[in-house]
SEPA-420211 format. One record per atom (N, C-alpha, C): residue number from 0; residue in one letter; atom name; x, y, z. Coordinates in steps of 0.1 Angstrom, whole numbers. Layout:
<recs>
 resi resn name    c1    c2    c3
  NUM    A   CA     X     Y     Z
...
</recs>
This chain:
<recs>
 resi resn name    c1    c2    c3
    0    M    N    -2   803   562
    0    M   CA     3   798   549
    0    M    C    -1   808   537
    1    N    N     9   811   529
    1    N   CA     7   820   518
    1    N    C     2   813   506
    2    N    N   -10   815   502
    2    N   CA   -16   808   490
    2    N    C   -15   817   477
    3    K    N    -8   828   478
    3    K   CA    -8   837   467
    3    K    C     1   831   456
    4    T    N    -3   834   443
    4    T   CA     5   830   432
    4    T    C    17   840   431
    5    R    N    29   834   430
    5    R   CA    41   843   430
    5    R    C    45   845   415
    6    W    N    44   858   411
    6    W   CA    46   861   397
    6    W    C    60   866   394
    7    G    N    65   863   382
    7    G   CA    77   869   377
    7    G    C    73   875   364
    8    I    N    79   887   362
    8    I   CA    76   895   349
    8    I    C    88   894   340
    9    L    N    86   889   328
    9    L   CA    97   887   319
    9    L    C    98   900   310
   10    G    N   106   910   314
   10    G   CA   107   922   306
   10    G    C   101   934   313
   11    T    N   104   945   309
   11    T   CA   100   958   315
   11    T    C    92   966   304
   12    A    N    84   959   296
   12    A   CA    76   966   286
   12    A    C    66   975   292
   13    R    N    62   985   284
   13    R   CA    52   995   289
   13    R    C    39   989   294
   14    I    N    34   978   287
   14    I   CA    22   972   292
   14    I    C    23   966   305
   15    A    N    35   961   309
   15    A   CA    37   956   322
   15    A    C    37   967   332
   16    L    N    44   978   328
   16    L   CA    45   990   337
   16    L    C    31   996   340
   17    K    N    23   999   329
   17    K   CA    11  1006   330
   17    K    C    -1   998   334
   18    S    N    -1   985   330
   18    S   CA   -13   977   331
   18    S    C   -12   965   340
   19    M    N    -2   956   337
   19    M   CA    -2   943   343
   19    M    C     2   943   358
   20    I    N    13   950   361
   20    I   CA    18   950   375
   20    I    C     8   957   384
   21    P    N     2   969   380
   21    P   CA    -8   975   389
   21    P    C   -20   965   390
   22    A    N   -24   958   380
   22    A   CA   -35   949   381
   22    A    C   -32   937   391
   23    L    N   -20   932   390
   23    L   CA   -17   921   399
   23    L    C   -16   926   414
   24    K    N   -12   938   416
   24    K   CA   -11   944   429
   24    K    C   -25   947   435
   25    E    N   -35   947   426
   25    E   CA   -49   950   431
   25    E    C   -56   937   437
   26    T    N   -51   925   433
   26    T   CA   -57   913   438
   26    T    C   -50   906   449
   27    E    N   -57   901   459
   27    E   CA   -51   894   470
   27    E    C   -46   880   466
   28    M    N   -49   876   454
   28    M   CA   -45   863   449
   28    M    C   -30   863   444
   29    A    N   -25   875   442
   29    A   CA   -12   875   435
   29    A    C    -1   882   444
   30    E    N    11   878   441
   30    E   CA    23   885   447
   30    E    C    33   887   435
   31    V    N    36   900   432
   31    V   CA    46   902   422
   31    V    C    60   900   428
   32    A    N    66   889   426
   32    A   CA    78   885   433
   32    A    C    91   889   426
   33    A    N    91   890   413
   33    A   CA   104   892   406
   33    A    C   101   898   392
   34    V    N   111   906   388
   34    V   CA   111   911   374
   34    V    C   125   909   368
   35    A    N   125   906   355
   35    A   CA   138   904   348
   35    A    C   139   913   336
   36    S    N   151   917   333
   36    S   CA   154   925   321
   36    S    C   168   921   316
   37    R    N   171   923   304
   37    R   CA   184   920   299
   37    R    C   195   930   305
   38    D    N   190   941   310
   38    D   CA   198   951   317
   38    D    C   195   951   332
   39    I    N   204   946   340
   39    I   CA   201   945   354
   39    I    C   197   958   361
   40    D    N   204   969   356
   40    D   CA   200   982   362
   40    D    C   186   986   359
   41    N    N   181   983   347
   41    N   CA   167   985   343
   41    N    C   158   977   352
   42    A    N   162   964   354
   42    A   CA   153   955   363
   42    A    C   153   961   377
   43    R    N   164   965   382
   43    R   CA   164   971   396
   43    R    C   156   983   397
   44    D    N   157   992   387
   44    D   CA   149  1004   387
   44    D    C   134  1001   387
   45    F    N   130   991   379
   45    F   CA   117   987   378
   45    F    C   112   981   391
   46    A    N   120   972   397
   46    A   CA   117   966   410
   46    A    C   115   976   421
   47    D    N   124   986   421
   47    D   CA   123   997   431
   47    D    C   110  1005   430
   48    R    N   106  1007   417
   48    R   CA    95  1016   415
   48    R    C    82  1009   420
   49    F    N    82   995   418
   49    F   CA    69   988   422
   49    F    C    71   979   435
   50    A    N    82   981   442
   50    A   CA    84   974   454
   50    A    C    84   959   452
   51    I    N    91   955   441
   51    I   CA    92   941   437
   51    I    C   105   935   444
   52    P    N   104   924   452
   52    P   CA   115   920   460
   52    P    C   128   916   452
   53    K    N   126   910   440
   53    K   CA   138   905   433
   53    K    C   139   911   419
   54    A    N   151   913   415
   54    A   CA   154   918   401
   54    A    C   165   909   395
   55    Y    N   163   905   383
   55    Y   CA   172   897   376
   55    Y    C   177   903   363
   56    G    N   190   900   360
   56    G   CA   196   906   348
   56    G    C   194   897   335
   57    S    N   186   886   337
   57    S   CA   183   878   325
   57    S    C   170   871   328
   58    Y    N   163   868   317
   58    Y   CA   150   860   318
   58    Y    C   153   846   323
   59    A    N   164   840   319
   59    A   CA   167   827   323
   59    A    C   169   826   338
   60    A    N   175   836   344
   60    A   CA   177   836   359
   60    A    C   164   837   366
   61    L    N   155   844   361
   61    L   CA   141   844   368
   61    L    C   135   831   367
   62    L    N   135   824   355
   62    L   CA   129   811   353
   62    L    C   135   801   362
   63    A    N   148   803   366
   63    A   CA   155   793   375
   63    A    C   151   795   390
   64    D    N   144   805   393
   64    D   CA   140   808   406
   64    D    C   129   799   411
   65    P    N   131   790   420
   65    P   CA   121   780   424
   65    P    C   109   786   432
   66    E    N   110   799   436
   66    E   CA   100   806   443
   66    E    C    90   813   434
   67    I    N    91   812   421
   67    I   CA    82   818   411
   67    I    C    73   807   406
   68    D    N    60   810   407
   68    D   CA    49   801   402
   68    D    C    45   803   388
   69    A    N    44   816   384
   69    A   CA    38   820   371
   69    A    C    46   831   365
   70    V    N    46   832   352
   70    V   CA    53   843   346
   70    V    C    43   850   336
   71    Y    N    46   863   335
   71    Y   CA    39   871   325
   71    Y    C    49   875   314
   72    I    N    45   872   301
   72    I   CA    54   875   290
   72    I    C    49   886   281
   73    P    N    54   898   283
   73    P   CA    50   910   275
   73    P    C    61   913   264
   74    L    N    69   903   260
   74    L   CA    80   905   251
   74    L    C    75   907   237
   75    P    N    83   912   228
   75    P   CA    79   912   214
   75    P    C    74   899   209
   76    N    N    65   899   199
   76    N   CA    58   887   194
   76    N    C    68   875   191
   77    H    N    79   879   184
   77    H   CA    88   868   180
   77    H    C    95   861   192
   78    L    N    94   867   204
   78    L   CA   100   860   215
   78    L    C    91   853   224
   79    H    N    78   853   220
   79    H   CA    68   846   229
   79    H    C    71   831   229
   80    K    N    73   825   218
   80    K   CA    74   810   218
   80    K    C    87   806   225
   81    P    N    99   811   222
   81    P   CA   111   805   229
   81    P    C   110   807   244
   82    W    N   105   818   249
   82    W   CA   105   820   263
   82    W    C    93   813   270
   83    A    N    82   811   263
   83    A   CA    71   803   268
   83    A    C    76   788   269
   84    L    N    83   783   259
   84    L   CA    88   769   260
   84    L    C    98   768   272
   85    L    N   107   777   274
   85    L   CA   116   776   285
   85    L    C   108   778   298
   86    A    N    98   786   299
   86    A   CA    91   788   311
   86    A    C    83   775   314
   87    A    N    77   768   304
   87    A   CA    70   756   306
   87    A    C    80   745   312
   88    E    N    92   744   306
   88    E   CA   102   735   310
   88    E    C   106   737   324
   89    A    N   105   750   329
   89    A   CA   109   753   342
   89    A    C    97   752   352
   90    G    N    86   747   347
   90    G   CA    74   745   355
   90    G    C    67   757   359
   91    K    N    68   768   351
   91    K   CA    61   780   354
   91    K    C    48   781   346
   92    H    N    37   785   352
   92    H   CA    25   788   345
   92    H    C    27   801   337
   93    I    N    20   802   325
   93    I   CA    24   813   315
   93    I    C    12   821   311
   94    L    N    12   834   314
   94    L   CA     3   843   308
   94    L    C    10   851   298
   95    C    N     7   849   285
   95    C   CA    15   854   274
   95    C    C     6   865   267
   96    E    N    13   876   263
   96    E   CA     6   886   256
   96    E    C     1   881   242
   97    K    N    -9   888   237
   97    K   CA   -14   885   224
   97    K    C    -6   892   214
   98    P    N    -5   887   201
   98    P   CA   -10   873   197
   98    P    C     0   863   203
   99    L    N    -6   851   205
   99    L   CA     2   841   213
   99    L    C    16   838   206
  100    A    N    16   838   193
  100    A   CA    29   836   186
  100    A    C    28   841   172
  101    L    N    38   838   164
  101    L   CA    39   843   150
  101    L    C    31   835   140
  102    N    N    28   822   143
  102    N   CA    21   814   134
  102    N    C    14   802   141
  103    L    N     7   794   134
  103    L   CA     0   783   140
  103    L    C     9   773   146
  104    E    N    20   770   139
  104    E   CA    29   759   144
  104    E    C    35   763   158
  105    E    N    39   776   159
  105    E   CA    44   781   172
  105    E    C    34   780   183
  106    C    N    21   784   180
  106    C   CA    10   782   190
  106    C    C     9   768   194
  107    Q    N     9   759   185
  107    Q   CA     8   745   188
  107    Q    C    19   740   196
  108    E    N    31   744   193
  108    E   CA    43   740   202
  108    E    C    41   745   216
  109    M    N    37   757   218
  109    M   CA    35   763   231
  109    M    C    25   756   239
  110    I    N    13   753   232
  110    I   CA     3   745   239
  110    I    C     7   731   243
  111    A    N    15   725   234
  111    A   CA    20   711   237
  111    A    C    30   711   248
  112    A    N    38   722   249
  112    A   CA    48   723   259
  112    A    C    41   725   273
  113    A    N    31   733   273
  113    A   CA    24   736   286
  113    A    C    18   723   291
  114    R    N    11   715   282
  114    R   CA     5   703   286
  114    R    C    15   693   291
  115    A    N    26   692   283
  115    A   CA    36   682   287
  115    A    C    42   685   301
  116    N    N    43   697   304
  116    N   CA    49   701   317
  116    N    C    39   704   328
  117    G    N    26   702   325
  117    G   CA    16   704   335
  117    G    C    14   718   340
  118    V    N    15   728   331
  118    V   CA    14   742   335
  118    V    C     2   748   326
  119    Q    N    -3   759   332
  119    Q   CA   -14   766   324
  119    Q    C    -8   776   315
  120    L    N   -14   778   303
  120    L   CA   -10   788   293
  120    L    C   -22   795   289
  121    M    N   -21   809   290
  121    M   CA   -33   817   286
  121    M    C   -28   828   277
  122    E    N   -36   832   267
  122    E   CA   -34   843   258
  122    E    C   -41   855   264
  123    A    N   -33   866   265
  123    A   CA   -38   878   273
  123    A    C   -47   887   266
  124    F    N   -59   882   262
  124    F   CA   -69   891   256
  124    F    C   -78   896   268
  125    M    N   -74   907   274
  125    M   CA   -81   911   286
  125    M    C   -95   916   284
  126    Y    N   -98   922   272
  126    Y   CA  -111   928   269
  126    Y    C  -122   918   272
  127    R    N  -120   905   270
  127    R   CA  -130   895   271
  127    R    C  -136   894   285
  128    Y    N  -129   899   295
  128    Y   CA  -133   898   309
  128    Y    C  -142   910   313
  129    H    N  -143   920   305
  129    H   CA  -152   931   309
  129    H    C  -166   927   310
  130    P    N  -173   930   321
  130    P   CA  -187   926   323
  130    P    C  -196   930   311
  131    R    N  -193   941   305
  131    R   CA  -202   945   293
  131    R    C  -200   936   281
  132    I    N  -187   932   279
  132    I   CA  -185   922   268
  132    I    C  -192   909   270
  133    L    N  -191   904   283
  133    L   CA  -198   892   286
  133    L    C  -213   894   286
  134    A    N  -218   906   290
  134    A   CA  -233   909   289
  134    A    C  -237   909   274
  135    A    N  -229   916   266
  135    A   CA  -233   917   251
  135    A    C  -233   903   245
  136    H    N  -223   894   249
  136    H   CA  -223   881   244
  136    H    C  -236   873   248
  137    K    N  -240   875   261
  137    K   CA  -252   868   265
  137    K    C  -264   873   258
  138    M    N  -265   886   256
  138    M   CA  -276   892   249
  138    M    C  -277   886   235
  139    V    N  -266   884   228
  139    V   CA  -266   878   215
  139    V    C  -271   864   216
  140    L    N  -265   856   225
  140    L   CA  -269   842   227
  140    L    C  -284   841   230
  141    D    N  -289   850   238
  141    D   CA  -303   850   242
  141    D    C  -313   855   231
  142    G    N  -307   860   220
  142    G   CA  -316   864   209
  142    G    C  -322   878   212
  143    A    N  -316   886   220
  143    A   CA  -321   899   223
  143    A    C  -322   908   211
  144    I    N  -313   906   201
  144    I   CA  -314   914   189
  144    I    C  -317   906   177
  145    G    N  -323   894   179
  145    G   CA  -327   885   169
  145    G    C  -315   877   164
  146    D    N  -315   873   152
  146    D   CA  -304   866   146
  146    D    C  -292   875   143
  147    L    N  -280   872   148
  147    L   CA  -269   880   145
  147    L    C  -265   880   131
  148    K    N  -264   892   124
  148    K   CA  -262   893   110
  148    K    C  -249   899   106
  149    T    N  -245   910   114
  149    T   CA  -233   917   110
  149    T    C  -225   921   123
  150    I    N  -212   919   123
  150    I   CA  -203   924   133
  150    I    C  -194   934   128
  151    E    N  -194   946   133
  151    E   CA  -185   957   128
  151    E    C  -176   960   140
  152    S    N  -163   962   137
  152    S   CA  -154   966   147
  152    S    C  -142   973   141
  153    A    N  -135   980   150
  153    A   CA  -123   988   146
  153    A    C  -114   990   158
  154    F    N  -101   990   155
  154    F   CA   -91   993   165
  154    F    C   -79  1000   158
  155    T    N   -78  1013   160
  155    T   CA   -67  1021   153
  155    T    C   -60  1029   163
  156    Y    N   -47  1033   160
  156    Y   CA   -39  1042   167
  156    Y    C   -29  1047   158
  157    R    N   -21  1058   163
  157    R   CA   -11  1063   155
  157    R    C     3  1060   161
  158    K    N    11  1055   153
  158    K   CA    25  1052   157
  158    K    C    34  1056   145
  159    E    N    43  1066   147
  159    E   CA    51  1071   136
  159    E    C    66  1067   137
  160    D    N    70  1062   148
  160    D   CA    84  1058   150
  160    D    C    87  1045   143
  161    T    N    93  1045   131
  161    T   CA    95  1033   123
  161    T    C   106  1024   129
  162    A    N   113  1029   140
  162    A   CA   122  1020   147
  162    A    C   115  1011   157
  163    N    N   102  1014   160
  163    N   CA    95  1006   169
  163    N    C    93   992   164
  164    I    N    92   982   174
  164    I   CA    91   968   170
  164    I    C    78   965   161
  165    R    N    68   974   162
  165    R   CA    56   972   155
  165    R    C    58   973   140
  166    F    N    69   979   136
  166    F   CA    73   982   122
  166    F    C    82   971   117
  167    K    N    85   961   125
  167    K   CA    95   951   120
  167    K    C    88   938   117
  168    P    N    88   934   105
  168    P   CA    81   922   101
  168    P    C    87   909   108
  169    E    N   100   909   110
  169    E   CA   106   897   115
  169    E    C   102   895   130
  170    M    N    97   906   136
  170    M   CA    93   905   150
  170    M    C    78   904   152
  171    G    N    71   901   141
  171    G   CA    57   900   141
  171    G    C    49   913   142
  172    G    N    55   923   136
  172    G   CA    48   936   136
  172    G    C    36   937   127
  173    G    N    31   949   126
  173    G   CA    20   952   117
  173    G    C     7   954   125
  174    A    N    -3   961   118
  174    A   CA   -15   964   125
  174    A    C   -24   952   128
  175    L    N   -24   943   118
  175    L   CA   -32   931   120
  175    L    C   -28   923   132
  176    M    N   -15   920   134
  176    M   CA   -10   913   145
  176    M    C   -12   921   158
  177    D    N   -10   934   158
  177    D   CA   -10   942   170
  177    D    C   -24   945   175
  178    V    N   -33   949   166
  178    V   CA   -46   953   171
  178    V    C   -58   947   163
  179    G    N   -55   943   150
  179    G   CA   -65   936   143
  179    G    C   -69   923   149
  180    C    N   -60   917   157
  180    C   CA   -63   904   164
  180    C    C   -74   906   174
  181    Y    N   -77   918   179
  181    Y   CA   -88   920   188
  181    Y    C  -101   919   180
  182    S    N  -102   925   168
  182    S   CA  -114   924   160
  182    S    C  -117   909   156
  183    V    N  -106   902   153
  183    V   CA  -108   888   149
  183    V    C  -113   880   161
  184    S    N  -108   883   173
  184    S   CA  -112   876   185
  184    S    C  -126   879   189
  185    I    N  -130   892   189
  185    I   CA  -144   895   193
  185    I    C  -154   890   182
  186    S    N  -150   890   170
  186    S   CA  -159   885   159
  186    S    C  -162   870   161
  187    R    N  -151   863   164
  187    R   CA  -153   848   166
  187    R    C  -160   845   179
  188    M    N  -158   853   189
  188    M   CA  -165   852   201
  188    M    C  -180   854   200
  189    M    N  -184   865   193
  189    M   CA  -198   868   192
  189    M    C  -205   858   182
  190    A    N  -197   854   172
  190    A   CA  -203   845   162
  190    A    C  -205   831   168
  191    G    N  -196   827   177
  191    G   CA  -197   814   183
  191    G    C  -192   803   174
  192    R    N  -185   806   164
  192    R   CA  -179   796   155
  192    R    C  -168   803   147
  193    E    N  -162   794   139
  193    E   CA  -150   799   131
  193    E    C  -155   804   117
  194    P    N  -149   814   111
  194    P   CA  -153   818    98
  194    P    C  -150   808    87
  195    R    N  -158   808    77
  195    R   CA  -156   798    66
  195    R    C  -146   804    55
  196    T    N  -147   817    53
  196    T   CA  -139   824    43
  196    T    C  -135   838    48
  197    V    N  -123   843    45
  197    V   CA  -119   856    48
  197    V    C  -114   863    36
  198    Q    N  -114   877    37
  198    Q   CA  -108   885    27
  198    Q    C  -102   897    34
  199    A    N   -91   903    28
  199    A   CA   -85   915    34
  199    A    C   -78   923    23
  200    R    N   -77   936    26
  200    R   CA   -69   945    18
  200    R    C   -60   953    27
  201    M    N   -48   957    23
  201    M   CA   -39   964    32
  201    M    C   -31   974    25
  202    Y    N   -25   983    32
  202    Y   CA   -14   992    28
  202    Y    C    -2   989    37
  203    R    N    10   989    31
  203    R   CA    22   985    38
  203    R    C    31   997    39
  204    T    N    39   997    50
  204    T   CA    49  1007    52
  204    T    C    62  1004    44
  205    S    N    71  1013    44
  205    S   CA    84  1011    38
  205    S    C    92   999    44
  206    T    N    88   996    57
  206    T   CA    95   985    64
  206    T    C    89   971    60
  207    G    N    77   971    54
  207    G   CA    71   959    49
  207    G    C    59   954    58
  208    V    N    56   961    68
  208    V   CA    44   956    76
  208    V    C    32   964    72
  209    D    N    20   958    75
  209    D   CA     8   965    72
  209    D    C     5   976    83
  210    D    N     3   988    79
  210    D   CA    -1   998    88
  210    D    C   -15  1002    87
  211    Q    N   -22   995    78
  211    Q   CA   -37   998    76
  211    Q    C   -42   985    69
  212    L    N   -53   979    75
  212    L   CA   -58   967    69
  212    L    C   -73   967    72
  213    V    N   -81   963    62
  213    V   CA   -95   961    63
  213    V    C   -98   946    60
  214    G    N  -106   940    69
  214    G   CA  -108   925    68
  214    G    C  -123   922    68
  215    M    N  -126   911    62
  215    M   CA  -140   905    62
  215    M    C  -140   891    66
  216    L    N  -148   886    75
  216    L   CA  -150   872    79
  216    L    C  -164   868    75
  217    D    N  -165   858    67
  217    D   CA  -178   852    64
  217    D    C  -180   839    72
  218    F    N  -189   840    81
  218    F   CA  -192   828    90
  218    F    C  -203   819    84
  219    G    N  -208   822    73
  219    G   CA  -219   814    67
  219    G    C  -232   817    74
  220    D    N  -243   811    68
  220    D   CA  -256   812    74
  220    D    C  -260   827    77
  221    G    N  -255   836    67
  221    G   CA  -260   850    68
  221    G    C  -253   859    78
  222    L    N  -241   854    83
  222    L   CA  -234   863    93
  222    L    C  -220   866    87
  223    I    N  -218   880    87
  223    I   CA  -205   885    82
  223    I    C  -200   895    92
  224    A    N  -187   894    94
  224    A   CA  -180   904   102
  224    A    C  -170   912    94
  225    H    N  -169   925    96
  225    H   CA  -159   933    89
  225    H    C  -153   943    99
  226    F    N  -140   945    97
  226    F   CA  -133   954   106
  226    F    C  -122   961    99
  227    D    N  -117   972   106
  227    D   CA  -104   978   101
  227    D    C   -95   980   113
  228    C    N   -82   980   110
  228    C   CA   -72   982   120
  228    C    C   -61   990   114
  229    A    N   -54   998   122
  229    A   CA   -44  1007   116
  229    A    C   -35  1012   127
  230    M    N   -23  1016   122
  230    M   CA   -13  1022   130
  230    M    C   -10  1036   125
  231    N    N   -18  1041   116
  231    N   CA   -16  1054   110
  231    N    C   -28  1064   112
  232    Q    N   -36  1061   122
  232    Q   CA   -48  1069   124
  232    Q    C   -49  1072   139
  233    E    N   -58  1082   142
  233    E   CA   -60  1085   156
  233    E    C   -67  1074   163
  234    D    N   -67  1074   176
  234    D   CA   -73  1063   184
  234    D    C   -88  1061   181
  235    R    N   -91  1049   178
  235    R   CA  -105  1046   175
  235    R    C  -108  1031   178
  236    Q    N  -118  1029   187
  236    Q   CA  -122  1015   191
  236    Q    C  -137  1015   191
  237    R    N  -142  1005   184
  237    R   CA  -157  1003   185
  237    R    C  -161   989   181
  238    C    N  -173   985   185
  238    C   CA  -178   972   180
  238    C    C  -194   974   180
  239    L    N  -199   970   169
  239    L   CA  -214   970   167
  239    L    C  -218   956   163
  240    L    N  -229   951   170
  240    L   CA  -234   938   167
  240    L    C  -249   940   162
  241    A    N  -251   938   149
  241    A   CA  -264   940   143
  241    A    C  -271   927   141
  242    G    N  -283   927   146
  242    G   CA  -292   915   144
  242    G    C  -304   918   136
  243    S    N  -312   908   134
  243    S   CA  -324   909   126
  243    S    C  -335   918   133
  244    R    N  -333   920   146
  244    R   CA  -344   928   154
  244    R    C  -337   939   162
  245    G    N  -325   943   159
  245    G   CA  -319   954   167
  245    G    C  -304   953   166
  246    Y    N  -297   962   173
  246    Y   CA  -283   962   174
  246    Y    C  -278   967   187
  247    L    N  -265   963   190
  247    L   CA  -258   967   202
  247    L    C  -246   975   198
  248    E    N  -243   986   205
  248    E   CA  -231   993   202
  248    E    C  -222   993   215
  249    I    N  -209   990   213
  249    I   CA  -200   989   224
  249    I    C  -189   999   221
  250    P    N  -189  1011   227
  250    P   CA  -178  1020   224
  250    P    C  -166  1017   232
  251    N    N  -154  1022   227
  251    N   CA  -141  1019   233
  251    N    C  -141  1004   238
  252    S    N  -142   995   228
  252    S   CA  -145   981   230
  252    S    C  -134   973   237
  253    F    N  -121   977   235
  253    F   CA  -111   968   238
  253    F    C  -102   972   249
  254    K    N   -96   984   249
  254    K   CA   -87   989   259
  254    K    C   -93   999   268
  255    V    N  -105   996   273
  255    V   CA  -112  1005   282
  255    V    C  -105  1006   295
  256    G    N  -105  1018   302
  256    G   CA   -99  1019   315
  256    G    C  -109  1015   326
  257    V    N  -107  1021   338
  257    V   CA  -115  1016   349
  257    V    C  -128  1025   351
  258    E    N  -131  1034   341
  258    E   CA  -142  1042   342
  258    E    C  -155  1035   339
  259    E    N  -167  1041   343
  259    E   CA  -180  1035   340
  259    E    C  -181  1034   324
  260    T    N  -187  1023   320
  260    T   CA  -189  1021   306
  260    T    C  -204  1016   303
  261    W    N  -207  1015   290
  261    W   CA  -221  1011   287
  261    W    C  -222  1004   274
  262    I    N  -234   998   272
  262    I   CA  -238   992   259
  262    I    C  -251   999   255
  263    T    N  -252  1003   243
  263    T   CA  -264  1008   238
  263    T    C  -272   998   230
  264    E    N  -284   996   233
  264    E   CA  -293   987   225
  264    E    C  -303   995   218
  265    Q    N  -304   992   205
  265    Q   CA  -314   999   196
  265    Q    C  -323   989   190
  266    K    N  -336   991   192
  266    K   CA  -346   983   185
  266    K    C  -357   991   179
  267    G    N  -357   993   166
  267    G   CA  -367  1001   160
  267    G    C  -366  1016   164
  268    E    N  -375  1024   158
  268    E   CA  -375  1038   161
  268    E    C  -379  1041   175
  269    G    N  -371  1049   182
  269    G   CA  -374  1053   195
  269    G    C  -371  1043   206
  270    S    N  -368  1031   203
  270    S   CA  -365  1021   213
  270    S    C  -350  1020   215
  271    R    N  -346  1028   224
  271    R   CA  -331  1029   227
  271    R    C  -329  1028   242
  272    Q    N  -320  1019   246
  272    Q   CA  -317  1017   260
  272    Q    C  -302  1016   262
  273    E    N  -298  1022   273
  273    E   CA  -284  1021   277
  273    E    C  -282  1012   289
  274    Y    N  -273  1003   289
  274    Y   CA  -270   994   300
  274    Y    C  -256   999   305
  275    R    N  -255  1003   318
  275    R   CA  -243  1009   323
  275    R    C  -236   999   332
  276    F    N  -223  1000   332
  276    F   CA  -215   990   340
  276    F    C  -204   998   348
  277    E    N  -203   994   360
  277    E   CA  -193  1001   369
  277    E    C  -179   998   363
  278    G    N  -170  1007   366
  278    G   CA  -156  1005   362
  278    G    C  -149   993   368
  279    V    N  -141   986   361
  279    V   CA  -134   974   366
  279    V    C  -120   974   360
  280    N    N  -111   967   366
  280    N   CA   -98   965   360
  280    N    C   -98   952   352
  281    I    N   -99   952   339
  281    I   CA  -100   940   331
  281    I    C   -87   932   332
  282    Y    N   -76   938   334
  282    Y   CA   -63   930   336
  282    Y    C   -64   922   349
  283    T    N   -69   928   359
  283    T   CA   -71   920   372
  283    T    C   -80   909   370
  284    L    N   -92   911   364
  284    L   CA  -101   900   362
  284    L    C   -95   889   353
  285    M    N   -87   892   343
  285    M   CA   -81   882   335
  285    M    C   -71   874   344
  286    A    N   -62   882   351
  286    A   CA   -52   875   360
  286    A    C   -59   866   370
  287    E    N   -70   870   376
  287    E   CA   -77   862   385
  287    E    C   -82   849   379
  288    D    N   -88   850   367
  288    D   CA   -93   838   360
  288    D    C   -81   829   358
  289    F    N   -70   834   354
  289    F   CA   -58   826   351
  289    F    C   -53   819   364
  290    M    N   -53   826   375
  290    M   CA   -49   820   388
  290    M    C   -59   810   393
  291    H    N   -71   812   390
  291    H   CA   -81   801   393
  291    H    C   -79   789   385
  292    S    N   -74   791   372
  292    S   CA   -71   779   364
  292    S    C   -59   771   369
  293    I    N   -50   779   375
  293    I   CA   -38   772   381
  293    I    C   -43   763   393
  294    A    N   -53   768   400
  294    A   CA   -58   761   411
  294    A    C   -68   749   407
  295    G    N   -71   748   394
  295    G   CA   -79   737   390
  295    G    C   -92   740   383
  296    R    N   -96   753   384
  296    R   CA  -109   756   377
  296    R    C  -106   759   362
  297    P    N  -114   754   353
  297    P   CA  -112   756   339
  297    P    C  -113   771   336
  298    P    N  -104   776   328
  298    P   CA  -104   790   324
  298    P    C  -117   794   316
  299    R    N  -121   806   317
  299    R   CA  -133   810   309
  299    R    C  -131   808   294
  300    F    N  -119   811   290
  300    F   CA  -115   809   275
  300    F    C  -104   799   274
  301    P    N  -106   788   269
  301    P   CA   -96   777   268
  301    P    C   -85   782   258
  302    I    N   -73   777   260
  302    I   CA   -61   781   252
  302    I    C   -63   777   237
  303    E    N   -71   767   234
  303    E   CA   -74   763   221
  303    E    C   -80   774   212
  304    D    N   -86   784   219
  304    D   CA   -92   795   212
  304    D    C   -81   803   204
  305    A    N   -68   803   210
  305    A   CA   -57   810   203
  305    A    C   -54   804   190
  306    L    N   -57   791   188
  306    L   CA   -54   784   175
  306    L    C   -64   790   165
  307    G    N   -77   791   168
  307    G   CA   -87   796   159
  307    G    C   -84   811   155
  308    N    N   -79   819   165
  308    N   CA   -76   833   162
  308    N    C   -64   834   153
  309    M    N   -53   826   156
  309    M   CA   -42   826   147
  309    M    C   -45   821   133
  310    R    N   -52   811   132
  310    R   CA   -56   805   119
  310    R    C   -63   816   111
  311    T    N   -72   823   117
  311    T   CA   -79   834   110
  311    T    C   -70   846   106
  312    I    N   -61   850   115
  312    I   CA   -52   860   112
  312    I    C   -43   857   101
  313    L    N   -38   845   100
  313    L   CA   -29   841    89
  313    L    C   -37   840    76
  314    A    N   -49   836    76
  314    A   CA   -57   836    64
  314    A    C   -60   850    59
  315    L    N   -63   860    68
  315    L   CA   -64   874    64
  315    L    C   -52   879    58
  316    A    N   -40   876    64
  316    A   CA   -27   881    59
  316    A    C   -25   875    45
  317    E    N   -28   863    43
  317    E   CA   -27   856    30
  317    E    C   -36   863    20
  318    S    N   -48   866    23
  318    S   CA   -57   873    14
  318    S    C   -52   887    11
  319    A    N   -47   894    21
  319    A   CA   -42   908    18
  319    A    C   -30   907     9
  320    L    N   -21   897    10
  320    L   CA   -10   896     1
  320    L    C   -14   893   -13
  321    K    N   -27   887   -15
  321    K   CA   -32   884   -28
  321    K    C   -42   894   -32
  322    N    N   -41   906   -27
  322    N   CA   -50   917   -31
  322    N    C   -64   915   -29
  323    G    N   -67   908   -18
  323    G   CA   -81   906   -14
  323    G    C   -88   894   -19
  324    Q    N   -81   885   -25
  324    Q   CA   -87   872   -29
  324    Q    C   -92   864   -17
  325    P    N  -104   858   -18
  325    P   CA  -109   850    -7
  325    P    C  -100   839    -3
  326    V    N   -99   836    10
  326    V   CA   -91   825    15
  326    V    C  -101   816    23
  327    D    N  -102   804    20
  327    D   CA  -110   795    28
  327    D    C  -103   789    40
  328    L    N  -110   787    51
  328    L   CA  -104   781    63
  328    L    C  -109   767    64
</recs>
């Protein structure tokens, strides 16, 4: 008997090509059974490249396939909600790229649809599954660096093609939605609670999206997170967790490959230690947690977390539009 989860891929986005399909093929829990594209020739080429049995010329046709158990949605942000709702109605479990949707109401609709149809829904923040992120989180919880006081993070890259979907506001583009969401996520994760107040400043492109944004999250009780995100700079990823008795540095914090990684712990002068971690495929670890949730085990990160992340993102965007005025949550 085949107990593998049979996956359908909605779209032929680069992240599916480079990350998700190879990750699914690494685990014995999954079978990549179908791919869909609005262009049937594109779907067939994609299927041939990855030895995927079925290719469909529409997303609806894939959702109608009774032999598909779960779908991965790497579509542009504005298409997450409509296709997640249709997938839920078709009885498919849904792993959806981040951010989950364009706003809080859409997130709530997606969660409600998943519950109503008895399917699992997960927001694809793969970085959270890396052993070093989980180890850093445990060190913070255990008081290894004292009381957490400051969370610093950054995620930047350079994108100059203004025809790209990331430059289209109606599609949910912009640096905050694309990569700032990672900083919001890790800040909330390490803080263990929601921010009380946020502030942000941004610069916008001629198309109207933010290509550079700096944000601050005040969690109260002496804990502040600050971050920057951008689409107009060279690649940069980092996270620093500063406590009352030391700090942790996590280089290349979010989109790390399968190479060996590390955390650096600093306590006072001369007290420096590196914790090294073997390379892993974080997309595979995320997919496996999702498939375990289909089988009945609670996911490591409940879908309600997506509501907190979206609520914070929207408050940061509101503050940025108000030239940095504080926004309470």
